[in-house]
C-alpha positions in Angstrom: 0.0 0.0 0.0 2.8 2.4 0.8 4.4 1.8 -2.5 1.2 2.7 -4.3 0.8 5.9 -2.2 4.4 6.8 -3.0 3.8 6.0 -6.8 0.8 8.2 -6.8 2.7 11.1 -5.0 5.5 10.7 -7.5 3.1 10.9 -10.5 1.3 13.9 -9.0 4.6 15.7 -8.3 5.7 15.1 -12.0 2.5 16.4 -13.3 2.6 19.6 -11.2 6.1 20.3 -12.2 5.2 19.9 -16.0 2.3 22.5 -15.3 5.0 24.9 -14.1 6.9 24.7 -17.3 9.2 21.7 -16.8 9.4 19.0 -19.5 8.3 15.5 -18.6 11.9 14.3 -18.4 13.0 17.3 -16.4 10.2 16.8 -13.9 10.9 13.1 -13.6 14.7 13.7 -13.1 14.1 16.3 -10.4 11.6 14.2 -8.6 13.9 11.1 -8.8 16.9 13.1 -7.3 14.8 14.8 -4.7 15.5 13.5 -1.1 18.4 11.2 -2.4 22.1 11.2 -2.2 24.0 12.5 -5.3 23.4 10.2 -8.2 25.0 9.7 -11.6 23.2 10.1 -14.7 23.4 6.3 -15.2 21.9 5.6 -11.8 19.1 8.3 -12.3 18.3 6.7 -15.8 17.7 3.4 -14.2 15.7 4.9 -11.4 13.4 7.0 -13.4 13.2 5.1 -16.8 14.6 8.3 -18.7 16.4 7.0 -21.6 20.3 7.2 -21.0 20.9 9.1 -24.2 18.4 11.8 -22.9 19.3 11.9 -19.1 22.6 14.2 -19.3 20.8 16.6 -21.7 17.9 16.6 -19.1 20.2 17.1 -16.2 22.0 19.9 -18.1 18.8 21.8 -18.6 17.9 21.3 -14.9 21.4 22.8 -13.9 20.6 25.9 -16.2 17.2 26.3 -14.3 19.1 26.0 -10.9 17.1 22.9 -10.1 19.9 20.7 -9.5 23.7 21.1 -8.7 26.6 19.0 -10.0 28.7 17.3 -7.3 32.2 16.3 -8.6 33.3 15.3 -12.1 34.6 12.0 -12.1 32.0 10.6 -12.3 29.7 13.6 -12.2 26.9 13.2 -9.6 23.7 15.4 -9.4 21.8 16.6 -6.3 18.3 18.2 -6.4 18.1 21.6 -4.7 15.4 21.7 -1.9 11.9 22.0 -3.2 11.0 25.2 -1.3 14.1 26.8 -2.9 13.1 25.6 -6.4 9.6 26.8 -6.1 10.7 30.2 -4.7 12.9 30.5 -8.0 10.1 29.5 -10.2 7.7 31.9 -8.5 10.2 34.8 -8.7 10.8 34.0 -12.4 7.1 33.9 -13.2 6.5 37.2 -11.5 9.3 38.8 -13.4 7.9 37.5 -16.7 4.5 38.6 -15.9 5.8 42.1 -15.0 7.8 42.3 -18.4 4.8 41.3 -20.3 2.7 43.9 -18.8 5.1 46.4 -19.6 5.4 45.2 -23.2 1.5 44.9 -23.7 1.0 48.3 -22.0 3.2 49.8 -24.7 1.5 48.1 -27.6 -1.9 49.1 -26.2 -1.2 52.8 -26.0 -1.6 53.2 -29.6 -4.9 51.3 -29.5 -6.5 53.2 -26.5 -9.3 54.3 -28.7 -9.9 50.9 -30.3 -11.5 49.1 -27.5 -12.9 45.7 -28.5 -16.5 44.6 -27.4 -16.5 40.7 -26.9 -20.0 39.1 -27.3 -20.3 35.6 -25.9 -22.7 33.8 -28.3 -25.4 31.0 -28.1 -26.6 28.9 -31.0 -29.6 27.0 -29.8 -33.0 27.8 -28.2 -32.3 25.7 -25.0 -29.3 27.8 -24.2 -30.9 31.1 -25.1 -34.1 30.3 -22.9 -31.8 29.1 -20.0 -29.8 32.3 -20.2 -32.8 34.5 -20.3 -34.2 32.6 -17.3 -31.0 33.2 -15.4 -31.2 36.9 -16.2 -34.8 37.1 -14.9 -33.9 35.3 -11.8 -31.1 37.9 -11.0 -33.3 40.9 -11.9 -33.8 43.4 -8.9 -35.6 46.4 -10.2 -36.6 46.6 -13.9 -36.6 44.3 -17.1 -37.3 45.3 -20.7 -38.6 42.3 -22.6 -39.5 41.9 -26.3 -40.5 38.5 -27.7 -43.1 36.5 -29.8 -45.6 34.8 -27.6 -44.2 31.4 -28.0 -40.7 32.7 -26.8 -42.4 34.3 -23.7 -44.1 31.1 -22.4 -41.1 29.3 -21.2 -40.2 32.4 -19.1 -43.7 32.9 -17.6 -42.8 31.4 -14.1 -39.6 33.4 -13.9 -41.4 36.6 -14.8 -44.1 36.0 -12.2 -41.5 35.3 -9.5 -39.7 38.3 -10.4 -42.7 40.5 -10.1 -43.2 39.0 -6.7 -39.8 40.4 -5.7 -40.9 43.8 -6.9 -39.3 43.8 -10.3 -41.1 46.0 -12.9 -41.6 44.8 -16.4 -42.1 46.5 -19.7 -43.0 43.9 -22.2 -43.6 44.1 -26.0 -45.2 40.9 -27.2 -45.7 39.7 -30.9 -49.2 38.1 -30.5 -51.3 37.6 -27.6 -49.1 37.7 -24.3 -49.1 34.4 -22.5 -47.8 36.2 -19.4 -49.6 38.5 -16.9 -47.8 41.7 -15.9 -49.0 43.1 -12.6 -46.1 45.4 -12.1 -45.3 47.4 -15.2 -47.1 47.0 -18.7 -47.6 44.9 -21.6 -47.9 46.2 -25.1 -49.0 44.0 -28.1 -47.2 44.6 -31.4 -50.2 45.1 -33.6 -49.1 47.4 -36.3 -48.3 44.8 -38.9 -50.9 42.3 -38.0 -52.8 41.0 -41.0 -50.0 42.2 -43.3 -47.7 39.5 -45.0 -44.0 40.3 -44.6 -41.3 38.0 -45.7 -39.6 38.2 -42.3 -42.7 37.3 -40.3 -41.5 33.7 -39.6 -38.4 35.3 -37.9 -38.4 35.0 -34.0 -36.4 37.0 -31.6 -35.9 37.6 -27.8 -34.5 40.8 -26.3 -33.9 41.1 -22.5 -32.5 43.8 -20.4 -32.4 43.6 -16.8 -31.5 46.4 -14.4 -29.4 48.1 -17.3 -26.9 45.4 -16.8 -27.7 41.8 -17.9 -28.5 41.9 -21.7 -29.5 39.1 -24.2 -30.3 39.5 -27.9 -31.4 36.4 -29.9 -32.5 36.0 -33.3 -33.7 33.2 -35.4 -34.3 34.5 -39.0 -36.1 31.4 -40.2 -37.9 30.7 -36.9 -35.7 27.8 -35.9 -31.8 28.4 -36.1 -31.0 30.7 -33.4 -28.0 33.0 -32.8 -27.6 35.1 -29.6 -25.3 37.3 -27.9 -25.2 37.8 -24.1 -23.0 40.3 -22.3 -22.7 42.8 -19.5 -21.5 45.8 -21.7 -23.0 49.3 -21.5 -22.9 50.0 -25.1 -24.5 46.7 -26.0 -27.1 47.2 -23.3 -28.0 50.8 -24.6 -28.6 49.5 -28.0 -31.0 46.6 -27.1 -32.8 48.6 -24.4 -33.3 51.4 -26.9 -34.6 49.2 -29.5 -37.2 47.7 -27.1 -38.2 51.1 -25.7 -38.8 52.6 -29.1 -40.7 49.7 -30.3 -42.8 49.9 -27.2 -43.5 53.7 -27.9 -44.4 53.1 -31.6 -46.8 50.4 -30.8 -48.4 52.3 -27.9 -48.8 55.1 -30.3 -50.3 52.9 -33.0 -52.7 51.4 -30.3 -53.9 54.9 -29.4 -54.3 56.2 -33.1 -54.6 53.1 -35.4 -57.0 54.7 -37.9 -55.0 57.9 -38.3 -51.8 56.0 -38.8 -53.3 53.5 -41.2 -54.6 56.4 -43.3 -51.3 58.2 -43.1 -48.8 55.3 -43.8 -51.1 52.5 -45.2 -51.9 49.1 -43.8 -49.0 47.7 -41.8 -47.4 51.2 -41.9 -45.7 50.1 -45.1 -45.0 53.5 -46.3 -42.7 54.0 -43.3 -40.7 51.2 -44.8 -41.2 52.1 -48.5 -42.0 55.6 -48.7 -44.4 56.6 -51.6 -45.4 60.0 -53.2 -48.0 60.2 -50.5 -45.4 60.9 -47.9 -44.5 64.0 -49.9 -48.0 65.6 -49.2 -48.1 68.4 -46.9 -49.2 67.5 -43.3 -52.8 67.6 -42.6 -53.8 70.2 -39.9 -54.3 68.7 -36.6 -57.8 69.0 -34.8 -58.0 72.4 -33.2 -55.1 73.9 -35.0 -55.6 77.0 -37.2 -54.2 77.3 -40.8 -51.5 79.9 -41.2 -52.1 82.7 -43.4 -49.4 84.2 -45.6 
């Protein structure tokens, strides 16, 4: 049993040294020498299984790393430095390399100070999108903006209800009849394009912004293949929140003045997308306003 424990400990020590930058042969040679009397390369090869043609090259590299010291020359014998001394050397060397890298990278980045990259982690399936949205809702504290089709809202119904129980306000824009009940906030149904056939109507999306922080934007142009970005980035958050809020405003205005907007911009407000000559006509006087005279 003790041999097995010793073997396991040796293997673990070798693995840990390789993670610190030692080669497999270097790690095996150092561990083989550690705690032993000075050994020749021949004896070390027999003890560790390092091929004899490689053992002296390995010992030379360990000498350069100050991990072993040579004792005598005829024949040459080698002794491992104490492990705490070796690790202190490794730690000091690592810190020095990190400091040098920090200086070099800082010099390189000075010319790129105005070229900040925005990294957007991505998701590629609905299950991951729904799970991420659910996590955002469970972490929400104050306010959530949410835009989606009804079938994308359904899996989030319980999380939306729980969040409202915690006092979270919701502003929800729903394509279709909303399957969720908003008690704290409002739900606006996207109705301006209902009954109008657009090529992109099969597309599905889910936009979530919680507390001006956690943000998710997911899109499936064909209704099935999802692509999503999720990040805590002020710029990305502002874009998605602005999209949802402006869509909410337009749909609320349409709900209040449907006849007037259809008369002005046509069914589905198509003339906002494809302006016609009708758009060039002078605006009609609003009720209660007086025409100006020359």
